[in-house]
N, CA, C and O atoms as a GROMACS GRO file, in nm:
protein
  540
    1MET      N    1   0.080  -0.119   0.000
    1MET     CA    2   0.000   0.000   0.000
    1MET      C    3   0.085   0.126   0.000
    1MET      O    4   0.035   0.234   0.034
    2ALA      N    5   0.208   0.115  -0.037
    2ALA     CA    6   0.295   0.233  -0.038
    2ALA      C    7   0.248   0.335  -0.141
    2ALA      O    8   0.271   0.455  -0.127
    3HIS      N    9   0.183   0.286  -0.244
    3HIS     CA   10   0.136   0.380  -0.346
    3HIS      C   11   0.018   0.464  -0.298
    3HIS      O   12  -0.013   0.566  -0.359
    4ALA      N   13  -0.046   0.424  -0.191
    4ALA     CA   14  -0.160   0.498  -0.139
    4ALA      C   15  -0.119   0.596  -0.029
    4ALA      O   16  -0.205   0.661   0.031
    5ALA      N   17   0.010   0.606  -0.002
    5ALA     CA   18   0.056   0.695   0.104
    5ALA      C   19   0.037   0.840   0.062
    5ALA      O   20   0.053   0.873  -0.056
    6PRO      N   21   0.002   0.927   0.157
    6PRO     CA   22  -0.016   1.068   0.122
    6PRO      C   23   0.117   1.133   0.084
    6PRO      O   24   0.224   1.089   0.126
    7ALA      N   25   0.108   1.236   0.006
    7ALA     CA   26   0.227   1.309  -0.037
    7ALA      C   27   0.287   1.385   0.081
    7ALA      O   28   0.219   1.413   0.180
    8ALA      N   29   0.412   1.417   0.069
    8ALA     CA   30   0.480   1.492   0.174
    8ALA      C   31   0.412   1.627   0.192
    8ALA      O   32   0.374   1.691   0.093
    9PRO      N   33   0.396   1.672   0.317
    9PRO     CA   34   0.328   1.800   0.338
    9PRO      C   35   0.407   1.916   0.279
    9PRO      O   36   0.530   1.922   0.290
   10GLY      N   37   0.336   2.007   0.215
   10GLY     CA   38   0.399   2.128   0.161
   10GLY      C   39   0.456   2.112   0.022
   10GLY      O   40   0.503   2.210  -0.037
   11ARG      N   41   0.454   1.991  -0.031
   11ARG     CA   42   0.514   1.971  -0.163
   11ARG      C   43   0.436   2.042  -0.272
   11ARG      O   44   0.494   2.105  -0.360
   12HIS      N   45   0.305   2.034  -0.266
   12HIS     CA   46   0.221   2.100  -0.366
   12HIS      C   47   0.240   2.252  -0.359
   12HIS      O   48   0.242   2.319  -0.462
   13HIS      N   49   0.253   2.305  -0.240
   13HIS     CA   50   0.272   2.450  -0.224
   13HIS      C   51   0.405   2.494  -0.285
   13HIS      O   52   0.411   2.599  -0.349
   14ARG      N   53   0.511   2.415  -0.267
   14ARG     CA   54   0.641   2.451  -0.324
   14ARG      C   55   0.636   2.450  -0.476
   14ARG      O   56   0.697   2.535  -0.541
   15GLN      N   57   0.564   2.354  -0.534
   15GLN     CA   58   0.554   2.348  -0.680
   15GLN      C   59   0.478   2.468  -0.734
   15GLN      O   60   0.515   2.524  -0.837
   16MET      N   61   0.371   2.507  -0.667
   16MET     CA   62   0.295   2.623  -0.711
   16MET      C   63   0.377   2.751  -0.698
   16MET      O   64   0.370   2.838  -0.785
   17ALA      N   65   0.454   2.763  -0.590
   17ALA     CA   66   0.536   2.882  -0.571
   17ALA      C   67   0.646   2.888  -0.677
   17ALA      O   68   0.678   2.996  -0.726
   18ALA      N   69   0.702   2.774  -0.714
   18ALA     CA   70   0.806   2.772  -0.818
   18ALA      C   71   0.747   2.812  -0.952
   18ALA      O   72   0.811   2.884  -1.029
   19THR      N   73   0.626   2.766  -0.982
   19THR     CA   74   0.561   2.802  -1.107
   19THR      C   75   0.530   2.950  -1.111
   19THR      O   76   0.548   3.016  -1.214
   20ARG      N   77   0.483   3.003  -0.999
   20ARG     CA   78   0.449   3.145  -0.992
   20ARG      C   79   0.574   3.231  -1.010
   20ARG      O   80   0.569   3.333  -1.080
   21SER      N   81   0.686   3.193  -0.948
   21SER     CA   82   0.808   3.273  -0.962
   21SER      C   83   0.864   3.261  -1.103
   21SER      O   84   0.923   3.356  -1.154
   22ALA      N   85   0.848   3.144  -1.167
   22ALA     CA   86   0.894   3.129  -1.306
   22ALA      C   87   0.812   3.217  -1.399
   22ALA      O   88   0.865   3.277  -1.492
   23ASP      N   89   0.680   3.225  -1.374
   23ASP     CA   90   0.594   3.312  -1.455
   23ASP      C   91   0.633   3.458  -1.438
   23ASP      O   92   0.630   3.535  -1.534
   24THR      N   93   0.670   3.496  -1.317
   24THR     CA   94   0.712   3.634  -1.293
   24THR      C   95   0.840   3.666  -1.369
   24THR      O   96   0.854   3.775  -1.424
   25GLY      N   97   0.934   3.572  -1.374
   25GLY     CA   98   1.057   3.593  -1.449
   25GLY      C   99   1.032   3.604  -1.598
   25GLY      O  100   1.092   3.688  -1.665
   26VAL      N  101   0.944   3.520  -1.650
   26VAL     CA  102   0.911   3.525  -1.792
   26VAL      C  103   0.841   3.657  -1.825
   26VAL      O  104   0.871   3.719  -1.927
   27LEU      N  105   0.750   3.699  -1.739
   27LEU     CA  106   0.678   3.824  -1.761
   27LEU      C  107   0.774   3.943  -1.757
   27LEU      O  108   0.764   4.034  -1.838
   28THR      N  109   0.868   3.941  -1.663
   28THR     CA  110   0.965   4.051  -1.651
   28THR      C  111   1.051   4.060  -1.776
   28THR      O  112   1.073   4.169  -1.829
   29ARG      N  113   1.100   3.944  -1.824
   29ARG     CA  114   1.182   3.946  -1.946
   29ARG      C  115   1.102   3.992  -2.066
   29ARG      O  116   1.152   4.069  -2.148
   30ALA      N  117   0.978   3.947  -2.077
   30ALA     CA  118   0.894   3.987  -2.190
   30ALA      C  119   0.867   4.137  -2.187
   30ALA      O  120   0.870   4.202  -2.291
   31VAL      N  121   0.840   4.191  -2.069
   31VAL     CA  122   0.813   4.335  -2.058
   31VAL      C  123   0.938   4.416  -2.091
   31VAL      O  124   0.929   4.516  -2.162
   32LEU      N  125   1.053   4.374  -2.041
   32LEU     CA  126   1.177   4.448  -2.070
   32LEU      C  127   1.212   4.443  -2.219
   32LEU      O  128   1.249   4.546  -2.276
   33LEU      N  129   1.201   4.327  -2.280
   33LEU     CA  130   1.229   4.318  -2.423
   33LEU      C  131   1.124   4.392  -2.505
   33LEU      O  132   1.155   4.450  -2.609
   34GLY      N  133   1.000   4.390  -2.460
   34GLY     CA  134   0.895   4.468  -2.527
   34GLY      C  135   0.921   4.616  -2.517
   34GLY      O  136   0.895   4.690  -2.612
   35LEU      N  137   0.972   4.661  -2.404
   35LEU     CA  138   1.007   4.802  -2.387
   35LEU      C  139   1.119   4.842  -2.484
   35LEU      O  140   1.110   4.946  -2.549
   36VAL      N  141   1.222   4.760  -2.493
   36VAL     CA  142   1.332   4.789  -2.585
   36VAL      C  143   1.281   4.789  -2.729
   36VAL      O  144   1.316   4.877  -2.807
   37TYR      N  145   1.199   4.690  -2.764
   37TYR     CA  146   1.147   4.682  -2.900
   37TYR      C  147   1.058   4.803  -2.931
   37TYR      O  148   1.065   4.858  -3.041
   38GLY      N  149   0.976   4.844  -2.837
   38GLY     CA  150   0.888   4.959  -2.858
   38GLY      C  151   0.965   5.089  -2.875
   38GLY      O  152   0.931   5.170  -2.961
   39VAL      N  153   1.069   5.108  -2.794
   39VAL     CA  154   1.151   5.230  -2.807
   39VAL      C  155   1.223   5.229  -2.942
   39VAL      O  156   1.232   5.332  -3.009
   40TRP      N  157   1.274   5.114  -2.980
   40TRP     CA  158   1.344   5.103  -3.109
   40TRP      C  159   1.248   5.131  -3.225
   40TRP      O  160   1.284   5.204  -3.318
   41ALA      N  161   1.128   5.074  -3.220
   41ALA     CA  162   1.031   5.098  -3.327
   41ALA      C  163   0.989   5.244  -3.332
   41ALA      O  164   0.975   5.301  -3.441
   42ALA      N  165   0.968   5.306  -3.217
   42ALA     CA  166   0.930   5.448  -3.214
   42ALA      C  167   1.043   5.534  -3.269
   42ALA      O  168   1.018   5.631  -3.340
   43PHE      N  169   1.167   5.499  -3.235
   43PHE     CA  170   1.281   5.575  -3.286
   43PHE      C  171   1.291   5.564  -3.437
   43PHE      O  172   1.316   5.664  -3.505
   44LEU      N  173   1.272   5.444  -3.491
   44LEU     CA  174   1.279   5.426  -3.636
   44LEU      C  175   1.162   5.492  -3.707
   44LEU      O  176   1.177   5.544  -3.818
   45ASN      N  177   1.045   5.492  -3.645
   45ASN     CA  178   0.927   5.553  -3.705
   45ASN      C  179   0.936   5.706  -3.706
   45ASN      O  180   0.876   5.771  -3.792
   46ARG      N  181   1.010   5.761  -3.615
   46ARG     CA  182   1.023   5.907  -3.603
   46ARG      C  183   1.094   5.965  -3.725
   46ARG      O  184   1.059   6.074  -3.768
   47GLN      N  185   1.192   5.896  -3.781
   47GLN     CA  186   1.267   5.935  -3.900
   47GLN      C  187   1.324   6.076  -3.889
   47GLN      O  188   1.302   6.160  -3.976
   48GLN      N  189   1.396   6.101  -3.783
   48GLN     CA  190   1.472   6.224  -3.756
   48GLN      C  191   1.383   6.347  -3.742
   48GLN      O  192   1.431   6.460  -3.757
   49GLY      N  193   1.258   6.329  -3.714
   49GLY     CA  194   1.169   6.441  -3.687
   49GLY      C  195   1.152   6.458  -3.537
   49GLY      O  196   1.214   6.386  -3.459
   50PRO      N  197   1.068   6.552  -3.497
   50PRO     CA  198   1.047   6.569  -3.354
   50PRO      C  199   0.962   6.455  -3.296
   50PRO      O  200   0.884   6.392  -3.367
   51VAL      N  201   0.981   6.431  -3.168
   51VAL     CA  202   0.901   6.330  -3.099
   51VAL      C  203   0.762   6.387  -3.075
   51VAL      O  204   0.748   6.496  -3.021
   52ASP      N  205   0.660   6.313  -3.115
   52ASP     CA  206   0.523   6.358  -3.092
   52ASP      C  207   0.442   6.244  -3.031
   52ASP      O  208   0.494   6.134  -3.011
   53ALA      N  209   0.317   6.269  -3.003
   53ALA     CA  210   0.231   6.170  -2.937
   53ALA      C  211   0.211   6.046  -3.024
   53ALA      O  212   0.197   5.936  -2.972
   54GLY      N  213   0.208   6.065  -3.155
   54GLY     CA  214   0.192   5.951  -3.246
   54GLY      C  215   0.308   5.853  -3.236
   54GLY      O  216   0.287   5.732  -3.236
   55ASN      N  217   0.430   5.906  -3.228
   55ASN     CA  218   0.546   5.819  -3.214
   55ASN      C  219   0.546   5.745  -3.081
   55ASN      O  220   0.579   5.626  -3.076
   56VAL      N  221   0.508   5.813  -2.976
   56VAL     CA  222   0.504   5.750  -2.844
   56VAL      C  223   0.398   5.640  -2.843
   56VAL      O  224   0.424   5.530  -2.795
   57PHE      N  225   0.279   5.668  -2.896
   57PHE     CA  226   0.174   5.567  -2.902
   57PHE      C  227   0.217   5.449  -2.988
   57PHE      O  228   0.190   5.334  -2.954
   58TYR      N  229   0.282   5.476  -3.100
   58TYR     CA  230   0.330   5.370  -3.189
   58TYR      C  231   0.430   5.280  -3.116
   58TYR      O  232   0.423   5.158  -3.127
   59GLY      N  233   0.522   5.341  -3.042
   59GLY     CA  234   0.619   5.263  -2.967
   59GLY      C  235   0.554   5.178  -2.858
   59GLY      O  236   0.592   5.063  -2.838
   60ILE      N  237   0.457   5.235  -2.789
   60ILE     CA  238   0.386   5.160  -2.685
   60ILE      C  239   0.310   5.043  -2.747
   60ILE      O  240   0.313   4.932  -2.694
   61LEU      N  241   0.243   5.067  -2.858
   61LEU     CA  242   0.168   4.962  -2.926
   61LEU      C  243   0.260   4.849  -2.971
   61LEU      O  244   0.231   4.732  -2.948
   62CYS      N  245   0.371   4.884  -3.035
   62CYS     CA  246   0.465   4.780  -3.081
   62CYS      C  247   0.525   4.703  -2.964
   62CYS      O  248   0.540   4.581  -2.971
   63GLY      N  249   0.558   4.774  -2.857
   63GLY     CA  250   0.616   4.707  -2.740
   63GLY      C  251   0.518   4.614  -2.672
   63GLY      O  252   0.555   4.504  -2.631
   64VAL      N  253   0.392   4.656  -2.660
   64VAL     CA  254   0.291   4.570  -2.597
   64VAL      C  255   0.265   4.446  -2.682
   64VAL      O  256   0.253   4.336  -2.628
   65LEU      N  257   0.256   4.462  -2.812
   65LEU     CA  258   0.236   4.347  -2.900
   65LEU      C  259   0.354   4.250  -2.892
   65LEU      O  260   0.335   4.129  -2.884
   66PHE      N  261   0.475   4.304  -2.896
   66PHE     CA  262   0.594   4.220  -2.888
   66PHE      C  263   0.597   4.144  -2.756
   66PHE      O  264   0.619   4.023  -2.754
   67ALA      N  265   0.575   4.215  -2.644
   67ALA     CA  266   0.579   4.151  -2.513
   67ALA      C  267   0.468   4.047  -2.499
   67ALA      O  268   0.491   3.941  -2.441
   68GLY      N  269   0.349   4.077  -2.551
   68GLY     CA  270   0.239   3.981  -2.541
   68GLY      C  271   0.266   3.853  -2.618
   68GLY      O  272   0.240   3.744  -2.568
   69ILE      N  273   0.319   3.866  -2.738
   69ILE     CA  274   0.349   3.747  -2.818
   69ILE      C  275   0.463   3.669  -2.754
   69ILE      O  276   0.460   3.546  -2.751
   70MET      N  277   0.563   3.740  -2.704
   70MET     CA  278   0.675   3.670  -2.641
   70MET      C  279   0.630   3.597  -2.514
   70MET      O  280   0.674   3.484  -2.489
   71PHE      N  281   0.545   3.660  -2.434
   71PHE     CA  282   0.493   3.596  -2.314
   71PHE      C  283   0.410   3.473  -2.350
   71PHE      O  284   0.420   3.369  -2.285
   72ALA      N  285   0.328   3.485  -2.454
   72ALA     CA  286   0.247   3.370  -2.497
   72ALA      C  287   0.334   3.256  -2.545
   72ALA      O  288   0.307   3.140  -2.514
   73LEU      N  289   0.440   3.286  -2.620
   73LEU     CA  290   0.531   3.181  -2.664
   73LEU      C  291   0.602   3.115  -2.547
   73LEU      O  292   0.622   2.994  -2.547
   74ALA      N  293   0.640   3.194  -2.448
   74ALA     CA  294   0.708   3.138  -2.332
   74ALA      C  295   0.614   3.050  -2.249
   74ALA      O  296   0.659   2.953  -2.187
   75ARG      N  297   0.485   3.083  -2.246
   75ARG     CA  298   0.389   3.002  -2.170
   75ARG      C  299   0.348   2.875  -2.244
   75ARG      O  300   0.335   2.769  -2.184
   76VAL      N  301   0.327   2.887  -2.375
   76VAL     CA  302   0.280   2.773  -2.454
   76VAL      C  303   0.396   2.686  -2.500
   76VAL      O  304   0.379   2.566  -2.522
   77GLY      N  305   0.513   2.745  -2.515
   77GLY     CA  306   0.628   2.675  -2.571
   77GLY      C  307   0.665   2.544  -2.504
   77GLY      O  308   0.690   2.446  -2.575
   78PRO      N  309   0.670   2.536  -2.371
   78PRO     CA  310   0.710   2.409  -2.309
   78PRO      C  311   0.617   2.292  -2.340
   78PRO      O  312   0.657   2.177  -2.323
   79ARG      N  313   0.495   2.318  -2.384
   79ARG     CA  314   0.403   2.209  -2.418
   79ARG      C  315   0.416   2.166  -2.564
   79ARG      O  316   0.352   2.070  -2.606
   80MET      N  317   0.500   2.236  -2.640
   80MET     CA  318   0.517   2.205  -2.782
   80MET      C  319   0.637   2.112  -2.800
   80MET      O  320   0.722   2.100  -2.712
   81LYS      N  321   0.642   2.047  -2.916
   81LYS     CA  322   0.759   1.968  -2.950
   81LYS      C  323   0.877   2.062  -2.974
   81LYS      O  324   0.859   2.180  -3.002
   82ARG      N  325   0.997   2.007  -2.961
   82ARG     CA  326   1.118   2.090  -2.977
   82ARG      C  327   1.122   2.159  -3.113
   82ARG      O  328   1.153   2.278  -3.122
   83GLU      N  329   1.092   2.084  -3.218
   83GLU     CA  330   1.100   2.139  -3.352
   83GLU      C  331   1.000   2.252  -3.372
   83GLU      O  332   1.033   2.356  -3.428
   84ALA      N  333   0.877   2.231  -3.327
   84ALA     CA  334   0.774   2.334  -3.342
   84ALA      C  335   0.805   2.456  -3.256
   84ALA      O  336   0.781   2.570  -3.298
   85ARG      N  337   0.858   2.432  -3.138
   85ARG     CA  338   0.894   2.544  -3.050
   85ARG      C  339   1.006   2.627  -3.111
   85ARG      O  340   0.999   2.750  -3.110
   86ALA      N  341   1.108   2.561  -3.164
   86ALA     CA  342   1.218   2.633  -3.228
   86ALA      C  343   1.170   2.708  -3.352
   86ALA      O  344   1.212   2.820  -3.377
   87ALA      N  345   1.081   2.646  -3.427
   87ALA     CA  346   1.026   2.713  -3.547
   87ALA      C  347   0.943   2.835  -3.507
   87ALA      O  348   0.948   2.938  -3.574
   88ALA      N  349   0.867   2.823  -3.399
   88ALA     CA  350   0.785   2.936  -3.353
   88ALA      C  351   0.872   3.054  -3.312
   88ALA      O  352   0.844   3.168  -3.348
   89TYR      N  353   0.979   3.026  -3.238
   89TYR     CA  354   1.069   3.134  -3.200
   89TYR      C  355   1.142   3.191  -3.321
   89TYR      O  356   1.167   3.311  -3.327
   90GLY      N  357   1.177   3.105  -3.417
   90GLY     CA  358   1.241   3.154  -3.539
   90GLY      C  359   1.151   3.244  -3.620
   90GLY      O  360   1.193   3.349  -3.669
   91VAL      N  361   1.025   3.204  -3.635
   91VAL     CA  362   0.929   3.286  -3.709
   91VAL      C  363   0.907   3.419  -3.637
   91VAL      O  364   0.903   3.525  -3.700
   92PHE      N  365   0.892   3.413  -3.505
   92PHE     CA  366   0.871   3.535  -3.428
   92PHE      C  367   0.991   3.630  -3.439
   92PHE      O  368   0.973   3.750  -3.460
   93GLY      N  369   1.110   3.577  -3.426
   93GLY     CA  370   1.231   3.660  -3.438
   93GLY      C  371   1.246   3.718  -3.578
   93GLY      O  372   1.282   3.835  -3.594
   94GLY      N  373   1.219   3.637  -3.679
   94GLY     CA  374   1.232   3.685  -3.816
   94GLY      C  375   1.132   3.794  -3.849
   94GLY      O  376   1.167   3.894  -3.912
   95ILE      N  377   1.007   3.777  -3.806
   95ILE     CA  378   0.906   3.879  -3.831
   95ILE      C  379   0.939   4.008  -3.756
   95ILE      O  380   0.925   4.117  -3.812
   96ALA      N  381   0.983   3.995  -3.632
   96ALA     CA  382   1.013   4.114  -3.551
   96ALA      C  383   1.128   4.195  -3.612
   96ALA      O  384   1.118   4.317  -3.624
   97VAL      N  385   1.235   4.128  -3.651
   97VAL     CA  386   1.349   4.200  -3.709
   97VAL      C  387   1.317   4.251  -3.848
   97VAL      O  388   1.356   4.362  -3.884
   98GLY      N  389   1.246   4.172  -3.927
   98GLY     CA  390   1.207   4.218  -4.061
   98GLY      C  391   1.118   4.340  -4.055
   98GLY      O  392   1.131   4.430  -4.138
   99TYR      N  393   1.027   4.344  -3.958
   99TYR     CA  394   0.940   4.461  -3.945
   99TYR      C  395   1.019   4.584  -3.904
   99TYR      O  396   0.997   4.693  -3.957
  100LEU      N  397   1.111   4.568  -3.810
  100LEU     CA  398   1.194   4.683  -3.771
  100LEU      C  399   1.276   4.732  -3.889
  100LEU      O  400   1.294   4.853  -3.906
  101ASN      N  401   1.326   4.641  -3.969
  101ASN     CA  402   1.405   4.682  -4.085
  101ASN      C  403   1.317   4.751  -4.189
  101ASN      O  404   1.366   4.837  -4.262
  102SER      N  405   1.190   4.714  -4.197
  102SER     CA  406   1.103   4.778  -4.294
  102SER      C  407   1.074   4.924  -4.258
  102SER      O  408   1.032   5.001  -4.344
  103LEU      N  409   1.096   4.962  -4.133
  103LEU     CA  410   1.075   5.100  -4.091
  103LEU      C  411   1.190   5.192  -4.130
  103LEU      O  412   1.181   5.313  -4.107
  104THR      N  413   1.296   5.139  -4.189
  104THR     CA  414   1.415   5.219  -4.218
  104THR      C  415   1.423   5.266  -4.363
  104THR      O  416   1.532   5.303  -4.408
  105ASP      N  417   1.315   5.265  -4.436
  105ASP     CA  418   1.310   5.312  -4.576
  105ASP      C  419   1.393   5.229  -4.672
  105ASP      O  420   1.436   5.279  -4.776
  106HIS      N  421   1.416   5.103  -4.641
  106HIS     CA  422   1.480   5.013  -4.736
  106HIS      C  423   1.372   4.939  -4.811
  106HIS      O  424   1.254   4.948  -4.776
  107SER      N  425   1.410   4.866  -4.914
  107SER     CA  426   1.312   4.794  -4.995
  107SER      C  427   1.251   4.678  -4.915
  107SER      O  428   1.310   4.630  -4.818
  108ILE      N  429   1.135   4.636  -4.959
  108ILE     CA  430   1.067   4.526  -4.892
  108ILE      C  431   1.144   4.395  -4.912
  108ILE      O  432   1.138   4.306  -4.827
  109LEU      N  433   1.215   4.384  -5.024
  109LEU     CA  434   1.296   4.264  -5.047
  109LEU      C  435   1.410   4.254  -4.947
  109LEU      O  436   1.439   4.146  -4.896
  110ARG      N  437   1.473   4.367  -4.918
  110ARG     CA  438   1.582   4.366  -4.820
  110ARG      C  439   1.528   4.334  -4.681
  110ARG      O  440   1.591   4.258  -4.607
  111SER      N  441   1.415   4.390  -4.645
  111SER     CA  442   1.355   4.361  -4.515
  111SER      C  443   1.316   4.214  -4.504
  111SER      O  444   1.336   4.152  -4.399
  112SER      N  445   1.262   4.159  -4.611
  112SER     CA  446   1.225   4.018  -4.611
  112SER      C  447   1.348   3.929  -4.600
  112SER      O  448   1.347   3.830  -4.527
  113TRP      N  449   1.452   3.965  -4.672
  113TRP     CA  450   1.576   3.887  -4.670
  113TRP      C  451   1.638   3.889  -4.530
  113TRP      O  452   1.679   3.785  -4.480
  114ILE      N  453   1.646   4.005  -4.469
  114ILE     CA  454   1.704   4.015  -4.334
  114ILE      C  455   1.617   3.941  -4.233
  114ILE      O  456   1.669   3.876  -4.143
  115GLY      N  457   1.484   3.951  -4.247
  115GLY     CA  458   1.394   3.876  -4.158
  115GLY      C  459   1.410   3.726  -4.175
  115GLY      O  460   1.408   3.652  -4.077
  116LEU      N  461   1.426   3.681  -4.299
  116LEU     CA  462   1.444   3.538  -4.325
  116LEU      C  463   1.574   3.487  -4.266
  116LEU      O  464   1.576   3.382  -4.202
  117ILE      N  465   1.682   3.561  -4.287
  117ILE     CA  466   1.812   3.520  -4.232
  117ILE      C  467   1.806   3.517  -4.080
  117ILE      O  468   1.854   3.422  -4.018
  118THR      N  469   1.747   3.618  -4.020
  118THR     CA  470   1.736   3.623  -3.874
  118THR      C  471   1.648   3.510  -3.823
  118THR      O  472   1.682   3.445  -3.724
  119GLY      N  473   1.536   3.485  -3.889
  119GLY     CA  474   1.446   3.378  -3.846
  119GLY      C  475   1.511   3.242  -3.852
  119GLY      O  476   1.496   3.160  -3.761
  120VAL      N  477   1.584   3.216  -3.960
  120VAL     CA  478   1.654   3.087  -3.972
  120VAL      C  479   1.760   3.075  -3.863
  120VAL      O  480   1.775   2.970  -3.802
  121GLY      N  481   1.833   3.183  -3.839
  121GLY     CA  482   1.936   3.180  -3.735
  121GLY      C  483   1.877   3.157  -3.597
  121GLY      O  484   1.929   3.075  -3.520
  122VAL      N  485   1.771   3.227  -3.565
  122VAL     CA  486   1.707   3.209  -3.434
  122VAL      C  487   1.650   3.069  -3.422
  122VAL      O  488   1.661   3.006  -3.317
  123GLY      N  489   1.588   3.020  -3.528
  123GLY     CA  490   1.533   2.884  -3.525
  123GLY      C  491   1.639   2.778  -3.504
  123GLY      O  492   1.618   2.684  -3.428
  124VAL      N  493   1.753   2.791  -3.572
  124VAL     CA  494   1.861   2.693  -3.557
  124VAL      C  495   1.919   2.698  -3.416
  124VAL      O  496   1.943   2.593  -3.355
  125VAL      N  497   1.941   2.817  -3.364
  125VAL     CA  498   1.996   2.830  -3.229
  125VAL      C  499   1.896   2.778  -3.126
  125VAL      O  500   1.936   2.710  -3.031
  126ALA      N  501   1.768   2.808  -3.143
  126ALA     CA  502   1.667   2.759  -3.050
  126ALA      C  503   1.657   2.606  -3.056
  126ALA      O  504   1.646   2.540  -2.953
  127PHE      N  505   1.660   2.550  -3.176
  127PHE     CA  506   1.655   2.404  -3.187
  127PHE      C  507   1.776   2.342  -3.120
  127PHE      O  508   1.761   2.243  -3.049
  128TYR      N  509   1.893   2.395  -3.141
  128TYR     CA  510   2.014   2.342  -3.078
  128TYR      C  511   2.002   2.348  -2.926
  128TYR      O  512   2.037   2.252  -2.857
  129ARG      N  513   1.952   2.459  -2.875
  129ARG     CA  514   1.937   2.474  -2.730
  129ARG      C  515   1.836   2.374  -2.675
  129ARG      O  516   1.864   2.307  -2.575
  130TYR      N  517   1.720   2.363  -2.737
  130TYR     CA  518   1.618   2.273  -2.687
  130TYR      C  519   1.658   2.127  -2.706
  130TYR      O  520   1.624   2.043  -2.623
  131HIS      N  521   1.730   2.097  -2.811
  131HIS     CA  522   1.772   1.960  -2.836
  131HIS      C  523   1.875   1.915  -2.732
  131HIS      O  524   1.875   1.799  -2.692
  132ASN      N  525   1.962   2.005  -2.689
  132ASN     CA  526   2.066   1.967  -2.594
  132ASN      C  527   2.026   1.980  -2.448
  132ASN      O  528   2.087   1.916  -2.363
  133ARG      N  529   1.925   2.060  -2.417
  133ARG     CA  530   1.891   2.085  -2.277
  133ARG      C  531   1.766   2.011  -2.229
  133ARG      O  532   1.747   1.996  -2.109
  134GLU      N  533   1.682   1.965  -2.320
  134GLU     CA  534   1.561   1.895  -2.278
  134GLU      C  535   1.584   1.745  -2.289
  134GLU      O  536   1.659   1.699  -2.375
  135PRO      N  537   1.519   1.668  -2.202
  135PRO     CA  538   1.539   1.521  -2.206
  135PRO      C  539   1.478   1.457  -2.329
  135PRO      O  540   1.486   1.336  -2.346
   0.00000   0.00000   0.00000
């Protein structure tokens, strides 16, 4: 009847606390990276003109979208297969960098090319990391 023995006291509480602190770390990283992305997008959208409310709102919108997608990927990612998770991060990285590059008055082909290269690079690095660190 050893299988019917109750669990050690406090074990469930420790697991919940660890999950909560991990979520806080993921949220903090997503917010900080979203802030950097939003400031960068607002700076590129300004195009050497004065800072106005439109640029600030644009930066906030881009940062919130970036942080939200990154947080969602971090929450859903561990339930995905390694290959799909790496591909999701690669696609997200490629789109994010390609969009920032499109704000710099370069051609759409150059922005697509830079986004594709970045996406493939992020995907390969993410796959390597997940392949070597997960059981």
